[in-house]
Residue frames as qw, qx, qy, qz and C-alpha x, y, z in Angstrom:
[[0.837, -0.287, 0.019, 0.465, -47.04, -44.34, 7.26],
 [0.077, -0.918, 0.155, 0.357, -44.53, -41.51, 7.39],
 [0.706, 0.666, -0.204, 0.130, -42.05, -41.04, 4.60],
 [0.866, -0.295, -0.057, 0.399, -38.74, -42.60, 5.62],
 [0.516, 0.389, 0.009, 0.763, -36.64, -39.79, 3.99],
 [0.223, -0.764, -0.077, -0.600, -38.58, -37.20, 5.92],
 [0.802, -0.591, -0.088, -0.009, -37.89, -39.01, 9.17],
 [0.818, -0.117, 0.028, 0.562, -34.17, -38.98, 8.46],
 [0.274, 0.780, 0.096, 0.555, -34.05, -35.32, 7.50],
 [0.435, 0.018, -0.455, 0.777, -31.82, -33.10, 9.76],
 [0.190, 0.262, 0.357, -0.876, -34.65, -30.64, 10.07],
 [0.447, 0.544, 0.701, -0.115, -38.25, -30.76, 8.81],
 [0.300, 0.377, 0.463, 0.744, -39.07, -29.11, 5.49],
 [0.191, -0.858, -0.431, -0.204, -41.61, -26.99, 7.32],
 [0.491, -0.755, -0.012, 0.434, -38.95, -25.56, 9.68],
 [0.504, -0.052, 0.390, 0.768, -36.57, -24.93, 6.75],
 [0.135, 0.649, 0.551, 0.507, -39.41, -23.05, 5.04],
 [0.260, -0.916, -0.269, -0.143, -39.89, -20.61, 7.94],
 [0.640, -0.521, 0.047, 0.563, -36.23, -20.13, 9.20],
 [0.397, 0.872, 0.016, 0.285, -34.44, -17.01, 8.00],
 [0.625, 0.131, -0.262, 0.723, -30.98, -15.65, 8.50],
 [0.280, -0.822, -0.380, 0.318, -31.21, -13.11, 11.37],
 [0.320, -0.423, 0.221, 0.819, -28.59, -10.89, 9.58],
 [0.071, 0.018, 0.612, 0.787, -30.37, -10.81, 6.23],
 [0.045, 0.561, 0.826, -0.036, -34.03, -10.98, 7.08],
 [0.024, 0.780, 0.277, -0.561, -34.33, -7.18, 7.20],
 [0.206, -0.245, 0.530, 0.785, -32.88, -6.70, 3.60],
 [0.555, 0.428, -0.045, -0.712, -35.01, -5.61, 0.66],
 [0.181, 0.207, -0.897, -0.345, -36.26, -8.38, -1.67],
 [0.680, -0.197, -0.461, -0.535, -39.10, -10.90, -2.09],
 [0.897, -0.391, -0.190, -0.081, -37.93, -13.25, 0.64],
 [0.239, 0.736, -0.533, 0.341, -34.66, -12.03, 2.29],
 [0.368, -0.517, 0.673, -0.380, -32.75, -14.28, 4.56],
 [0.951, 0.075, -0.043, -0.297, -34.00, -17.54, 3.02],
 [0.367, -0.573, 0.732, 0.028, -31.76, -20.53, 3.85],
 [0.819, 0.285, -0.429, -0.253, -30.75, -23.60, 1.90],
 [0.847, -0.395, 0.351, -0.050, -29.73, -26.91, 3.40],
 [0.523, 0.655, -0.545, -0.005, -26.24, -28.01, 2.48],
 [0.323, 0.333, -0.856, 0.228, -24.47, -31.31, 3.38],
 [0.632, -0.464, -0.588, -0.201, -27.54, -32.20, 5.44],
 [0.602, -0.534, -0.394, 0.444, -26.04, -30.28, 8.42],
 [0.261, -0.223, -0.010, 0.939, -25.61, -26.66, 7.36],
 [0.234, 0.845, 0.474, -0.076, -28.07, -23.79, 6.64],
 [0.436, -0.061, 0.246, 0.863, -26.63, -21.27, 4.18],
 [0.192, 0.846, 0.337, -0.366, -27.87, -17.77, 3.47],
 [0.630, 0.438, 0.315, 0.558, -26.98, -16.49, 0.02],
 [0.030, 0.933, 0.124, 0.337, -27.57, -12.79, 0.90],
 [0.398, -0.873, 0.270, -0.086, -25.38, -12.59, 3.99],
 [0.552, 0.504, -0.649, 0.141, -23.01, -15.47, 3.25],
 [0.422, -0.441, 0.641, -0.466, -23.57, -16.77, 6.82],
 [0.646, 0.058, -0.743, -0.163, -23.56, -20.50, 7.37],
 [0.534, -0.448, 0.402, -0.594, -25.27, -22.05, 10.39],
 [0.225, 0.167, -0.960, -0.008, -24.66, -25.56, 11.63],
 [0.788, -0.285, -0.180, -0.515, -27.32, -28.06, 12.55],
 [0.165, 0.338, -0.863, 0.339, -26.44, -30.02, 15.60],
 [0.100, 0.183, 0.907, -0.366, -28.61, -32.86, 16.97],
 [0.086, 0.585, 0.753, 0.289, -31.36, -31.66, 14.67],
 [0.141, -0.879, -0.326, 0.319, -31.25, -28.13, 16.06],
 [0.502, 0.660, 0.088, 0.552, -30.18, -25.24, 13.90],
 [0.502, -0.479, -0.183, 0.696, -27.60, -22.95, 15.65],
 [0.280, 0.772, 0.352, 0.450, -28.91, -19.56, 14.40],
 [0.411, -0.778, -0.049, 0.473, -26.53, -17.32, 16.37],
 [0.407, 0.910, -0.080, 0.001, -25.05, -14.47, 14.40],
 [0.212, -0.772, 0.594, 0.075, -21.53, -15.06, 15.80],
 [0.679, -0.073, 0.722, 0.109, -21.67, -18.64, 14.69],
 [0.663, 0.651, 0.367, 0.045, -22.95, -17.80, 11.19],
 [0.176, 0.953, -0.242, -0.047, -20.34, -15.06, 10.78],
 [0.546, -0.553, 0.609, 0.160, -17.57, -17.49, 11.78],
 [0.629, 0.141, 0.720, 0.255, -18.18, -19.63, 8.65],
 [0.411, 0.801, 0.146, -0.410, -18.93, -16.74, 6.28],
 [0.235, 0.762, -0.509, -0.323, -15.72, -16.97, 4.31],
 [0.412, -0.198, 0.886, 0.080, -15.68, -20.81, 4.17],
 [0.436, 0.163, -0.599, -0.651, -16.81, -22.14, 0.77],
 [0.831, -0.122, 0.134, -0.527, -19.79, -24.46, 1.08],
 [0.873, 0.260, -0.412, -0.022, -17.78, -27.31, -0.33],
 [0.408, 0.381, -0.629, 0.541, -15.24, -26.85, 2.52],
 [0.562, -0.520, 0.183, -0.617, -17.69, -26.80, 5.41],
 [0.019, 0.281, -0.935, 0.216, -16.83, -29.47, 7.95],
 [0.801, -0.150, -0.258, -0.520, -19.14, -32.48, 8.15],
 [0.238, -0.792, -0.561, -0.040, -20.26, -32.96, 10.78],
 [0.046, 0.856, -0.081, 0.508, -20.08, -29.42, 12.13],
 [0.380, 0.179, -0.648, 0.635, -17.72, -28.85, 15.01],
 [0.466, -0.656, -0.593, -0.003, -19.28, -28.75, 18.47],
 [0.515, -0.404, -0.289, 0.699, -17.21, -25.88, 19.87],
 [0.120, 0.574, 0.247, 0.771, -18.93, -22.72, 18.66]]
C-alpha cells in the first residue's frame, strides 16, 4: 500500500529531486539550481531567488513567473499561488 503522505504531496519527491531552476542551473557549484518545497505549493531556488508556484500538481517553471516573486520573502508567498501569471 502506498504511503498516504506521498499521495498527498503536491509533487513527487522524485520530481523535486530532478527539477532545477532554469536561471541558476548553469551556475558553478555542486548542484546549482536545486529547489526546495515551501508551503506545499512553491519551489524556491536559493541561488537565483526565484520562486515558482505549483498549480494543480504542476510546477510552473517559467522564468518570467519565477522572477515575478523573486523579491517576495518566502513567508509572504501567497497560499495558494495566484492563477494569473
